[in-house]
FIMAR-445373 format. One line per field, with one value per residue: x negated, y, z negated of N, C-alpha, C, O, CB in turn. Coordinates in Angstrom, 1 decimal, always signed. Atoms other than C-alpha are relative to their C-alpha. Glycine has a CB too. Example, Ala and Ser with C-alpha at 12.3 -4.5 7.8 and 13.67 -1.06 7.14 Angstrom:
BEGIN
npx <- (-0.9 +0.9)
npy <- (-1.2 -1.1)
npz <- (+0.0 +0.0)
capx <- (-12.3 -13.7)
capy <- (-4.5 -1.1)
capz <- (-7.8 -7.1)
cpx <- (-0.9 +0.8)
cpy <- (+1.2 +1.1)
cpz <- (+0.0 -0.8)
opx <- (-1.9 +0.3)
opy <- (+1.2 +2.2)
opz <- (-0.7 -0.9)
cbpx <- (+1.0 -0.4)
cbpy <- (+0.0 +0.5)
cbpz <- (-1.2 +1.4)
This chain:
BEGIN
npx <- (+0.8 -0.7 +1.0 -0.5 +1.0 -0.3 -0.1 +1.3 -0.1 +0.1 -0.5 +0.2 -0.6 +0.3 -0.8 +0.6 -0.4 +1.2 -0.3 +1.2 -0.3 +1.3 +0.0 +1.4 +0.4 -0.4 -1.4 -0.7 -0.3 -0.8 -0.4 -0.7 +0.2 -0.5 +0.9 -0.3 +1.0 -0.3 +1.1 -0.4 +1.1 -0.5 +1.1 -0.3 +0.6 +0.8 +1.2 -0.4 -1.0 -0.4 -0.6 -0.8 -0.3 -0.7 -0.2 -0.7 +0.2 -0.7 +0.6 -0.6 +1.1 -0.2 +1.3 -0.3 -1.4 -0.5 -0.3 +0.5 -0.2 +0.3 +0.0 +1.0 +0.0 +1.1 -0.2 +1.4 +0.2 +1.4 +0.0 +1.3 +0.4 +1.0 +1.1 +0.4 -0.7 +0.3 +0.1 -1.1 +0.2 -1.3 -0.2 -1.1 -0.4 -1.1 -0.5 -0.7 -0.7 -0.8 -1.2 -0.3 +1.2 +0.3 +1.4 +0.3 +1.4 +0.3 +1.2 +0.1 +1.4 +0.5 +0.8 +0.4 -0.2 +0.5 -0.4 +1.3 -0.3 -1.4 -0.8 +0.8 +0.3 +0.6 +0.0 +0.6 -0.7 +0.3 -1.0 +0.4 -0.8 -0.6 -0.6 -0.1 -1.3 +0.1 -1.2 +0.0 +1.3 +0.3 +0.2 +0.9 +0.9 -0.4 +1.0 +1.0 +1.3 +0.2 -0.6 +0.2 -1.3 +0.1 -1.3 +0.1 -1.4 -0.3 -1.4 -0.3 +0.8 +1.4 +0.5 -0.7 +1.0 +0.7 -0.6 +0.0 +0.3 +1.3 -0.1 -0.8 +0.9 -0.2 -0.7)
npy <- (+1.2 +1.0 +0.9 +0.7 +0.8 +1.4 +0.2 +0.1 -1.0 -1.4 -0.6 -1.5 -0.6 -1.4 -0.7 -1.4 -0.9 -0.7 -1.0 -0.7 -1.0 -0.6 -0.7 -0.5 -0.1 +1.3 +0.1 +0.2 +1.4 +0.1 +1.4 +0.5 +1.4 +0.7 +1.1 +0.9 +1.1 +1.1 +1.0 +1.1 +1.0 +1.4 +0.9 +1.3 +0.8 -0.8 -0.5 -0.4 -1.1 -0.4 -1.4 -0.3 -1.3 -0.3 -1.4 -0.5 -1.5 -0.7 -1.3 -1.0 -1.0 -1.0 -0.5 -1.1 +0.0 +1.4 +0.9 +1.5 +0.8 +1.5 +0.8 +0.9 +0.7 +0.9 +1.2 +0.5 +0.8 +0.2 +1.3 -0.1 +1.2 -0.2 +1.0 +0.0 -1.1 -1.4 -0.1 +0.6 -0.1 -0.3 -0.2 -1.0 -0.3 -0.9 -0.3 -1.3 +0.0 -1.2 +0.6 -0.6 +0.4 +1.5 +0.1 +0.7 -0.1 +1.1 -0.2 +1.2 -0.1 +0.8 -0.8 +0.7 -0.9 +0.3 -0.8 -0.4 -0.4 +0.1 -0.7 -0.7 +1.0 -0.5 +1.1 -0.4 +0.7 -0.3 +0.3 +0.4 -0.8 -1.0 -1.2 -1.1 -0.6 -0.7 +0.3 +1.4 +0.6 -0.6 +1.2 +1.1 -0.4 +0.7 -0.3 +1.1 -0.3 +0.3 -1.0 +0.1 -0.2 -0.1 -0.2 -0.1 +0.1 -1.0 +0.1 -0.8 +0.5 -0.3 -1.1 -0.1 -0.2 -1.3 -1.0 -1.4 -1.0 -0.6 -1.0 -1.1 -1.0 -0.1 -1.3)
npz <- (+0.3 +0.7 +0.6 +1.1 +0.8 -0.2 -1.4 -0.7 -1.0 +0.2 -1.2 -0.1 -1.2 -0.1 -1.0 -0.1 -1.1 -0.3 -1.0 -0.5 -0.8 -0.4 -1.2 -0.3 -1.4 -0.7 -0.1 +1.2 +0.4 +1.2 +0.1 +1.1 +0.0 +1.1 +0.1 +1.1 +0.1 +1.0 +0.4 +1.0 +0.3 +0.7 +0.6 -0.5 +1.0 +0.8 -0.8 -1.4 -0.1 -1.4 -0.1 -1.2 -0.2 -1.0 -0.1 -1.1 -0.3 -1.1 -0.3 -1.0 -0.2 -1.1 -0.4 -1.0 -0.4 -0.4 +1.2 +0.0 +1.4 +0.0 +1.1 +0.1 +1.3 +0.2 +0.9 +0.4 +1.2 +0.6 +0.8 +0.8 +0.8 +1.1 -0.1 +1.3 +0.8 -0.5 -1.3 -0.9 -1.5 -0.5 -1.5 -0.2 -1.3 -0.1 -1.3 +0.0 -1.3 -0.4 -0.8 -1.2 -1.0 +0.0 +0.1 +1.2 +0.5 +0.9 +0.9 +0.6 +0.7 +1.3 +1.0 +1.2 +1.1 +1.4 +1.1 +0.5 +1.4 +0.3 -0.9 -1.2 -1.0 -1.2 -1.0 -1.3 -1.0 -1.5 -0.8 -1.5 -0.8 +0.8 -0.4 +0.9 +0.1 +1.3 +0.7 +0.5 +0.5 +1.4 +1.0 -0.7 -1.1 -1.2 -1.1 -0.4 +0.5 +1.5 +0.9 +1.4 +0.7 +1.5 +0.7 +1.4 +0.5 +1.1 +0.3 +1.2 +1.1 -0.4 +0.8 +1.2 +1.1 -0.1 +1.0 -0.6 +1.0 -0.2 -1.1 +0.4 +0.8 +1.4 +0.5)
capx <- (-0.5 +1.0 -1.2 +0.8 -1.2 +0.4 -0.1 -3.1 -2.0 -3.0 -1.3 -2.2 -0.3 -1.4 +0.9 -0.5 +0.9 -1.9 -1.8 -4.6 -4.5 -7.5 -7.9 -11.0 -12.9 -12.1 -8.3 -5.7 -5.0 -2.3 -1.7 +0.6 +0.0 +1.9 -0.4 +0.4 -2.3 -1.2 -3.9 -3.2 -5.8 -5.1 -7.3 -7.3 -9.4 -11.7 -14.5 -12.5 -10.6 -8.6 -7.9 -5.3 -4.8 -2.1 -1.9 +0.3 +0.0 +2.2 +0.6 +2.2 -0.4 -0.3 -3.4 -3.0 +0.8 +0.8 +2.4 +1.2 +2.4 +1.6 +1.7 -1.2 -1.8 -4.5 -4.5 -7.5 -8.8 -11.7 -12.6 -15.1 -16.8 -18.6 -22.0 -23.2 -22.2 -23.9 -23.9 -21.1 -20.8 -18.0 -16.6 -14.2 -12.4 -9.9 -7.9 -6.9 -4.1 -2.9 +0.5 +1.0 -2.3 -2.2 -5.8 -7.2 -10.5 -12.1 -14.4 -15.9 -18.9 -20.6 -21.9 -23.7 -22.8 -24.2 -23.0 -25.9 -24.2 -20.9 -18.2 -20.8 -20.9 -23.1 -23.0 -25.1 -23.3 -23.5 -20.7 -21.3 -18.5 -16.8 -14.8 -14.4 -11.1 -11.1 -7.4 -7.9 -11.6 -11.5 -11.3 -13.3 -16.3 -15.2 -18.1 -20.5 -23.9 -25.4 -23.8 -24.1 -20.9 -20.9 -17.8 -17.4 -14.5 -13.0 -9.8 -8.1 -10.6 -13.8 -14.2 -12.3 -15.5 -16.6 -16.3 -15.5 -16.2 -19.8 -18.5 -16.2 -17.8 -18.2 -16.1)
capy <- (-9.0 -12.3 -14.3 -16.7 -18.6 -21.9 -21.8 -22.7 -19.8 -16.1 -13.8 -10.1 -7.8 -4.4 -2.0 +1.2 +4.1 +5.9 +9.2 +10.8 +14.1 +15.5 +18.2 +19.5 +19.8 +16.2 +16.8 +16.1 +12.9 +11.9 +8.4 +6.8 +3.3 +0.9 -1.8 -4.8 -7.3 -10.5 -12.7 -16.0 -18.1 -21.8 -23.7 -27.0 -28.6 -27.5 -27.1 -26.2 -23.0 -22.1 -18.4 -17.4 -14.0 -12.7 -9.0 -7.0 -3.5 -1.2 +1.8 +4.8 +7.2 +10.3 +11.2 +14.6 +14.2 +10.5 +8.2 +4.6 +2.0 -1.6 -4.3 -6.4 -9.0 -11.2 -14.7 -16.1 -18.5 -19.1 -22.5 -22.4 -25.4 -25.0 -26.8 -26.1 -23.8 -20.9 -21.7 -22.2 -22.5 -21.2 -21.3 -18.8 -18.0 -15.3 -14.5 -10.9 -10.7 -7.5 -8.3 -5.8 -6.5 -10.2 -9.9 -12.3 -11.7 -14.4 -14.3 -17.5 -17.9 -19.5 -18.1 -19.1 -17.4 -17.2 -15.9 -13.7 -12.5 -12.9 -11.7 -10.7 -12.8 -12.2 -14.0 -13.9 -14.9 -15.1 -14.8 -16.6 -14.6 -11.6 -8.4 -5.0 -3.7 -1.2 -2.0 -5.7 -6.1 -4.3 -7.8 -10.0 -9.4 -10.1 -8.5 -10.8 -11.1 -11.2 -9.7 -9.3 -9.4 -8.3 -8.9 -7.7 -8.7 -6.0 -6.3 -5.1 -7.2 -5.9 -2.8 -3.8 -3.9 -0.5 +2.1 +5.6 +7.2 +8.0 +10.0 +12.3 +15.6 +16.0 +18.5)
capz <- (-43.1 -44.3 -46.6 -48.8 -51.5 -50.7 -46.9 -44.6 -42.4 -42.4 -40.0 -39.1 -36.7 -35.6 -33.7 -32.2 -30.1 -28.3 -26.2 -24.1 -22.4 -20.4 -17.8 -16.0 -12.8 -11.9 -12.3 -14.9 -16.8 -19.2 -20.6 -23.1 -24.3 -26.7 -27.9 -30.2 -31.4 -33.4 -35.1 -36.8 -38.6 -39.6 -41.9 -40.1 -42.9 -45.6 -42.9 -39.7 -38.9 -35.7 -34.9 -32.4 -30.8 -28.7 -27.6 -25.3 -23.8 -21.8 -20.2 -18.5 -16.9 -14.7 -12.6 -10.8 -10.6 -9.5 -11.9 -12.7 -15.3 -16.1 -18.5 -19.6 -22.3 -23.8 -25.3 -27.1 -29.7 -31.9 -33.4 -36.4 -38.0 -41.4 -41.1 -44.6 -47.5 -45.8 -42.1 -39.4 -35.7 -33.5 -29.9 -28.5 -25.4 -24.2 -21.0 -20.2 -17.5 -15.8 -14.5 -11.8 -10.0 -11.0 -12.1 -14.7 -16.7 -18.9 -21.9 -23.3 -25.7 -28.8 -32.0 -35.2 -38.5 -42.0 -45.3 -46.4 -49.7 -51.4 -49.0 -46.3 -43.2 -40.1 -36.8 -33.5 -30.4 -26.6 -24.2 -20.8 -19.2 -20.4 -20.0 -21.7 -23.0 -25.9 -26.9 -27.3 -28.2 -31.7 -33.4 -31.0 -28.8 -25.3 -23.2 -21.4 -23.2 -26.7 -29.7 -33.4 -35.7 -39.4 -41.6 -45.1 -47.2 -49.5 -51.3 -54.6 -56.7 -54.9 -57.1 -60.2 -62.4 -61.2 -63.9 -62.5 -65.7 -64.7 -61.8 -63.8 -65.1 -68.7 -70.7)
cpx <- (+0.9 -1.0 +0.5 -1.0 +0.2 -0.1 -1.5 +0.0 -0.2 +0.4 -0.2 +0.6 -0.3 +0.7 -0.5 +0.8 -1.3 +0.4 -1.3 +0.4 -1.2 +0.3 -1.3 -0.3 +0.5 +1.5 +0.6 +0.3 +0.9 +0.4 +0.7 -0.1 +0.7 -0.8 +0.4 -1.1 +0.5 -1.1 +0.6 -1.2 +0.6 -1.2 +0.4 -0.4 -0.9 -1.3 +0.4 +1.1 +0.3 +0.6 +0.6 +0.3 +1.0 +0.3 +0.7 -0.1 +0.8 -0.6 +0.8 -1.0 +0.4 -1.4 +0.3 +1.3 +0.4 +0.2 -0.2 +0.6 -0.2 +0.0 -1.2 +0.0 -1.3 +0.4 -1.4 +0.0 -1.3 +0.1 -1.3 -0.2 -1.1 -1.1 -0.5 +0.7 -0.3 +0.1 +1.3 -0.2 +1.4 +0.1 +1.2 +0.2 +1.3 +0.3 +0.8 +0.8 +0.7 +1.0 +0.3 -0.9 -0.3 -1.5 -0.2 -1.5 -0.2 -1.2 -0.1 -1.5 +0.0 -0.6 -0.3 +0.0 -0.6 +0.6 -1.3 +0.2 +1.4 +0.8 -0.7 -0.4 -0.6 -0.1 -0.8 +0.7 -0.4 +1.3 -0.4 +0.7 +0.8 +0.7 +0.0 +1.4 +0.1 +1.2 +0.0 -1.3 -0.4 -0.3 -0.8 -0.8 +0.2 -1.0 -1.0 -1.4 -0.1 +0.6 -0.3 +1.4 -0.3 +1.4 -0.2 +1.3 +0.1 +1.4 +0.2 -0.9 -1.4 -0.6 +0.6 -0.9 -0.7 +0.6 -0.2 -0.4 -1.4 +0.1 +0.8 -1.0 +0.4 +0.7 -0.7)
cpy <- (-1.0 -1.1 -0.7 -1.0 -1.4 -0.4 +0.0 +1.1 +1.5 +0.7 +1.6 +0.5 +1.5 +0.6 +1.4 +0.7 +0.9 +1.1 +0.7 +1.1 +0.8 +0.8 +0.6 +0.1 -1.2 -0.2 -0.2 -1.5 +0.0 -1.6 -0.3 -1.5 -0.5 -1.3 -0.9 -1.1 -1.0 -1.0 -0.9 -0.8 -1.1 -0.8 -1.3 -1.1 +0.8 +0.6 +0.5 +1.1 +0.4 +1.5 +0.1 +1.5 +0.1 +1.5 +0.4 +1.5 +0.5 +1.4 +0.8 +1.2 +0.9 +0.5 +1.0 -0.1 -1.4 -0.8 -1.5 -0.5 -1.5 -0.5 -1.0 -0.7 -0.9 -1.2 -0.5 -0.9 +0.0 -1.3 +0.1 -1.3 +0.4 -1.2 -0.3 +1.0 +1.3 +0.1 -0.6 +0.3 +0.3 +0.0 +0.8 +0.2 +1.1 +0.2 +1.3 +0.0 +1.4 -0.4 +0.5 -0.3 -1.5 -0.3 -0.8 +0.1 -1.0 +0.4 -1.5 +0.0 -0.9 +0.9 -0.9 +1.2 -0.5 +1.0 +0.5 +0.4 -0.4 +1.0 +0.8 -1.1 +0.6 -1.1 +0.7 -0.9 +0.3 -0.4 -0.2 +0.7 +0.9 +1.1 +1.1 +0.6 +0.5 -0.3 -1.3 -0.5 +0.6 -1.2 -1.1 +0.6 -0.8 +0.2 -1.1 +0.4 -0.3 +0.9 -0.4 +0.5 +0.0 +0.1 +0.1 +0.0 +1.0 -0.1 +0.7 -0.5 +0.5 +1.0 +0.0 +0.1 +1.3 +1.1 +1.3 +1.0 +0.8 +1.1 +1.2 +1.0 +0.0 +1.3 +0.5)
cpz <- (-0.7 -0.4 -1.2 -0.6 +0.4 +1.5 +0.6 +1.1 -0.6 +1.3 -0.2 +1.2 -0.1 +1.2 +0.2 +1.2 +0.3 +1.2 +0.3 +1.0 +0.4 +1.3 +0.2 +1.4 +0.8 +0.1 -1.4 -0.2 -1.2 -0.1 -1.3 -0.1 -1.4 +0.0 -1.3 +0.0 -1.2 -0.2 -1.0 -0.2 -0.7 -0.4 +0.3 -1.1 -0.8 +0.8 +1.3 -0.2 +1.5 -0.1 +1.4 +0.1 +1.2 +0.0 +1.3 +0.0 +1.1 +0.2 +1.0 +0.2 +1.2 +0.4 +1.1 +0.6 +0.4 -1.2 +0.2 -1.3 +0.2 -1.3 +0.0 -1.4 -0.1 -0.9 -0.3 -1.2 -0.4 -0.9 -0.7 -0.7 -1.0 +0.1 -1.4 -0.9 +0.6 +1.5 +0.7 +1.4 +0.6 +1.6 +0.2 +1.5 +0.1 +1.5 -0.1 +1.4 +0.1 +0.9 +1.3 +1.1 +0.0 -0.1 -1.4 -0.4 -1.1 -0.8 -0.6 -0.6 -1.3 -1.0 -1.2 -1.1 -1.2 -0.9 -0.7 -1.4 -0.3 +0.8 +1.1 +0.9 +1.3 +1.0 +1.2 +1.0 +1.4 +0.8 +1.5 +1.0 -0.8 +0.7 -1.1 +0.0 -1.5 -0.9 -0.6 -0.6 -1.4 -0.9 +0.5 +0.9 +1.2 +1.2 +0.2 -0.8 -1.5 -0.8 -1.4 -0.7 -1.5 -0.6 -1.5 -0.6 -1.1 -0.3 -1.4 -1.1 +0.2 -1.0 -1.4 -1.2 +0.1 -0.9 +0.6 -1.0 +0.1 +1.1 -0.4 -0.7 -1.5 -0.4 -1.1)
opx <- (+1.7 -1.5 +0.1 -1.7 -0.8 +0.3 -2.4 -1.0 +0.3 -0.1 +0.2 +0.5 -0.2 +0.6 -0.5 +1.3 -1.8 +1.1 -2.0 +1.2 -1.8 +1.1 -2.0 +0.7 +0.9 +1.9 +0.0 +0.5 +0.6 +0.8 +0.2 +0.1 +0.7 -0.8 +0.6 -1.3 +0.5 -1.5 +1.3 -1.8 +1.4 -2.0 +1.3 +0.3 -1.1 -2.0 -0.5 +2.1 -0.6 +1.5 +0.1 +0.6 +0.8 +0.9 +0.6 -0.2 +0.8 -0.7 +1.2 -1.4 +1.1 -2.1 +0.7 +1.4 +1.6 -0.7 +0.1 +0.7 -0.2 +0.0 -1.5 +0.6 -1.9 +1.3 -2.2 +1.0 -2.2 +1.1 -2.4 +0.8 -2.2 -0.7 -0.7 +1.6 +0.6 +0.2 +1.9 -1.1 +2.4 -0.9 +2.1 -0.7 +2.1 -0.6 +1.7 +0.2 +1.5 +0.8 +0.7 -0.5 -1.1 -2.0 +0.5 -2.4 +0.8 -2.1 +0.9 -2.4 +0.9 -1.2 +0.3 -0.5 -0.7 +0.9 -2.0 -0.8 +2.1 +0.5 -0.2 -1.1 -0.1 -0.4 -0.7 +0.8 -1.2 +1.8 -0.8 +0.2 +1.0 +0.6 -0.1 +1.9 +0.3 +1.1 +0.6 -1.3 -1.5 -1.2 -1.2 -0.4 +0.0 -1.0 -1.4 -1.7 +0.8 +0.8 -0.6 +1.9 -1.0 +2.2 -1.0 +2.2 -0.8 +2.2 -0.7 -0.9 -2.2 -1.8 +0.5 -0.5 -1.5 +1.8 -1.4 -0.6 -1.5 -0.9 +0.9 -1.9 +1.6 +0.5 -0.2)
opy <- (-0.6 -1.8 -0.4 -1.6 -2.2 -1.5 +0.7 +1.1 +1.8 +0.4 +2.2 -0.1 +2.1 +0.2 +2.2 +0.1 +1.5 +0.7 +1.0 +0.8 +1.4 +0.5 +1.0 +0.1 -1.1 -1.2 -0.1 -2.3 +0.7 -2.2 +0.3 -2.2 +0.2 -2.1 -0.4 -1.7 -0.5 -1.6 -0.6 -1.1 -1.0 -1.2 -1.8 -2.1 +1.9 +1.6 +1.0 +1.0 +0.5 +1.8 -0.2 +2.2 -0.7 +2.0 -0.2 +2.2 -0.1 +2.1 +0.3 +1.8 +0.5 +1.0 +0.6 +0.0 -1.6 -0.8 -2.0 +0.2 -2.0 +0.1 -1.6 -0.1 -1.3 -1.1 -0.6 -1.0 +0.2 -1.5 +0.2 -1.9 +0.9 -2.4 -1.5 +1.7 +2.2 +1.3 -1.6 +1.1 -0.2 +0.3 +0.8 +0.2 +1.1 +0.2 +1.4 -0.1 +1.8 -0.9 -0.2 -0.6 -2.0 -1.2 -0.5 -0.2 -1.1 +1.1 -2.1 +0.4 -1.6 +1.9 -2.0 +2.3 -1.7 +2.1 -0.4 +0.5 -0.7 +2.2 +1.8 -2.0 +1.7 -2.3 +1.9 -2.1 +1.2 -1.5 +0.7 +0.9 +0.6 +1.2 +0.7 +1.0 -0.3 -0.4 -1.5 -1.5 +0.3 -1.1 -2.0 +1.6 -2.0 -0.5 -1.8 +1.6 -0.8 +2.0 -1.5 +1.6 -0.9 +1.0 -0.6 +0.8 +1.2 +0.1 +1.3 +0.2 +0.4 +0.8 +1.0 +0.6 +1.7 +1.4 +1.7 +2.2 +2.0 +1.9 +2.2 +0.6 -0.2 +2.3 +1.6)
opz <- (-1.5 +0.4 -2.4 +0.2 +0.3 +1.8 +0.1 +1.8 -1.7 +2.4 -1.2 +2.3 -1.1 +2.3 -0.8 +2.2 -0.7 +2.1 -0.7 +1.8 -0.5 +2.2 -0.8 +2.2 +1.9 +0.8 -2.4 +0.8 -2.1 +0.9 -2.4 +0.9 -2.4 +1.0 -2.4 +1.0 -2.3 +0.8 -1.9 +0.8 -1.6 +0.4 -0.4 -1.4 -0.4 +0.4 +2.0 -1.0 +2.3 -1.0 +2.4 -0.9 +2.2 -1.0 +2.3 -1.0 +2.1 -0.8 +2.0 -0.8 +2.1 -0.5 +2.2 +1.8 +0.5 -2.1 +1.3 -2.3 +1.3 -2.4 +1.1 -2.3 +0.9 -1.8 +0.7 -2.0 +0.4 -1.6 -0.1 -1.2 -0.7 +0.0 -1.7 -0.4 +0.5 +2.0 +0.3 +1.7 +0.1 +2.2 -0.7 +2.3 -0.9 +2.3 -0.8 +2.4 -0.7 +2.0 +2.2 +2.3 +0.8 +0.6 -2.4 +0.5 -1.9 -0.4 -1.0 +0.0 -1.7 -0.6 -1.4 -1.0 -1.5 -0.6 -1.2 -2.1 +0.6 +0.7 +1.5 +0.5 +1.7 +0.7 +1.4 +0.7 +1.6 +0.7 +2.1 +2.1 -2.0 +1.9 -2.3 +1.0 -2.4 -2.1 -1.6 -1.3 -1.8 -1.8 -0.3 +1.5 +1.2 +2.1 -0.8 -0.8 -2.1 -0.4 -1.6 -0.5 -2.0 -0.1 -2.1 -0.3 -1.9 +0.6 -1.9 -2.1 -0.7 -1.3 -2.1 -2.3 -0.8 -0.9 +1.0 -0.6 -0.3 +1.3 +0.4 -1.4 -1.9 +0.2 -1.6)
cbpx <- (-1.3 +1.2 -1.2 +1.3 +0.1 +1.5 +0.9 -0.1 +1.4 -1.5 +1.5 -1.4 +1.5 -1.5 +1.4 -1.6 +1.4 -1.1 +1.1 -0.9 +1.1 -1.1 +1.1 -1.1 -1.4 -0.5 +0.4 +1.3 -1.3 +1.3 -1.2 +1.5 -1.6 +1.6 -1.5 +1.5 -1.4 +1.2 -1.3 +1.2 -1.0 +0.9 -0.2 -0.8 -0.7 -0.5 -1.0 +0.4 -0.5 +1.1 -1.2 +1.2 -1.2 +1.1 -1.3 +1.5 -1.5 +1.5 -1.4 +1.5 -1.3 +0.9 -1.0 -1.1 +0.2 -1.0 +1.5 -1.6 +1.4 -1.4 +1.4 -1.4 +1.4 -1.1 +1.0 -0.8 +0.5 -0.5 +0.1 +0.0 -0.6 +0.7 -1.0 -1.4 -0.4 -1.3 -1.3 +1.4 -0.7 +0.5 +0.2 -0.3 +0.3 -0.2 +0.8 -1.0 +1.0 -1.0 +1.1 +0.1 -1.3 +0.5 -0.8 +0.4 -0.3 -0.4 +0.1 +0.2 -0.2 -1.0 +0.9 -1.5 +1.5 -1.6 +1.0 -0.5 -0.3 +0.2 +0.7 -1.3 +1.3 -1.4 +1.4 -1.6 +1.4 -1.2 +1.0 +0.2 +0.9 -0.9 +1.3 -1.1 +1.1 -0.1 +1.1 +0.4 -1.1 +1.2 +1.3 +0.9 -1.4 +1.4 -0.7 -0.2 -0.5 -1.5 +1.6 -1.2 +1.1 -1.0 +1.0 -0.7 +0.3 -0.4 +0.6 +1.5 +0.0 -0.1 +0.3 +0.9 -1.0 +0.1 -0.7 +1.3 +0.0 -1.0 +0.6 +1.2 +0.1 -1.3 +1.4)
cbpy <- (+0.3 -0.6 +0.7 -0.6 +0.2 -0.3 +1.0 -1.4 -0.1 +0.3 -0.5 +0.4 -0.3 +0.3 -0.1 +0.0 +0.9 -0.9 +1.0 -1.0 +0.8 -1.2 +1.0 -0.8 +0.2 -1.1 -1.0 +0.8 -0.7 +0.9 -0.9 +0.4 -0.4 -0.2 +0.5 -0.6 +0.5 -0.7 +0.8 -0.9 +0.6 -0.8 +0.3 -0.3 -1.2 -0.7 -1.3 -1.2 +1.3 -1.1 +1.1 -0.7 +0.7 -0.8 +0.6 -0.4 +0.3 +0.1 -0.2 +0.7 -0.7 +1.1 -1.2 +0.0 +0.9 -0.8 +0.2 -0.1 +0.2 -0.2 -0.7 +0.6 -0.8 +0.8 -1.1 +1.2 -1.4 +1.3 -1.2 +1.2 -1.2 +0.0 +0.5 +0.1 -0.1 +0.4 -0.7 +0.6 -1.3 +1.3 -1.5 +1.2 -1.4 +1.3 -1.1 +1.3 -1.1 +1.1 +0.1 +1.5 +0.9 -0.7 +1.4 -1.5 +1.4 -1.2 +1.2 -1.2 +1.5 -1.3 +1.3 -0.7 +0.3 +0.2 -0.8 +1.1 +1.4 +0.1 +0.9 +0.8 -0.7 +0.6 -0.6 -0.2 +0.2 -0.9 +1.1 -1.4 -0.8 +0.6 -0.2 +1.0 -0.9 +1.7 +0.2 -0.8 +0.3 +0.8 -0.5 -1.1 +0.0 +0.4 +1.3 -0.1 +1.3 +0.0 +0.1 +0.8 -1.0 +1.3 -1.2 +1.2 -1.4 +1.5 -1.4 -0.3 -1.4 +0.5 +1.3 -1.1 -1.1 +0.5 -0.1 +0.4 -0.6 -1.0 -0.6 -0.5 +1.6 -0.2 -0.3)
cbpz <- (-0.9 +0.9 -0.3 +0.3 -1.4 -0.6 +0.7 +0.7 +0.7 -0.5 +0.2 -0.1 +0.1 +0.1 -0.4 +0.4 -0.4 +0.4 -0.4 +0.6 -0.6 +0.3 +0.1 -0.7 +0.1 -0.8 +0.9 +0.0 -0.2 +0.1 +0.1 +0.0 +0.0 +0.1 -0.2 +0.1 -0.2 +0.5 -0.6 +0.5 -0.8 +1.1 -1.6 +1.4 +0.6 -1.2 +0.1 +0.9 -0.9 +0.6 -0.3 +0.0 +0.3 +0.1 -0.1 +0.0 +0.3 -0.4 +0.5 -0.5 +0.2 -0.4 +0.6 +1.0 +1.1 +1.0 -0.4 +0.1 -0.6 +0.6 -0.1 +0.2 -0.2 -0.6 +0.6 -0.4 +0.3 -1.0 +0.9 -1.0 +0.9 -1.4 +0.8 -0.1 -1.4 -0.4 +0.5 -0.3 +0.7 -0.5 +0.8 -0.6 +0.8 -0.8 +0.7 -0.1 +0.1 +0.6 -0.8 -0.2 -0.3 +1.1 +0.1 +0.1 -0.5 +0.8 -1.1 +1.0 -0.5 +0.3 -0.6 +0.1 -0.2 -0.1 -1.1 +0.8 -0.2 -1.5 -0.9 -0.4 +0.4 -0.3 +0.5 +0.0 -0.1 +0.5 +0.0 +0.2 +0.9 -0.8 +0.6 +0.2 +0.4 +0.1 +0.8 +1.2 +1.0 -0.6 -0.3 +0.7 -0.5 +0.5 -0.3 +1.7 +0.2 -0.3 +0.2 -0.4 +0.3 -0.5 +0.3 -0.4 -0.6 +0.5 +0.1 -0.4 +0.0 +1.4 +0.8 -0.3 +0.0 +1.6 -1.4 +0.5 -1.3 +0.3 +1.4 -0.9 +0.7 -0.7 -0.3)
């Protein structure tokens, strides 16, 4: 994570190596994936924020001895506008591209969010078009239809006033 105090940018990157191995009546399956997700948020103004995502994945799989591999990536954005101190509205879109098959999937939607308590934000949204991809959808809802999102901010200051003395056994 990159969060300089003097910048309007916040950048997060997540790199994952995944391996699956299954065998059963339907056959054998083995898959290795390399997945990277990069997210950047830019505070355009005190009431506007732009979020950008780029993710890439390489997959090598074997199904009953047949080998397959491929590259896919996702590019997306979120644009949020603060309406009041508690309410905001957003629009978002993403495109998932599978390079070997040259298939494109799209997700586009709207949402309305509210801060229900300090550091707790809830939104309800609807995607008019969508797709499902577990490797890229962890940070954004891309499936078609209605969804509910809850975000809770927790950092080094969240529990600083919590006294742990009450949890320790007395001697």
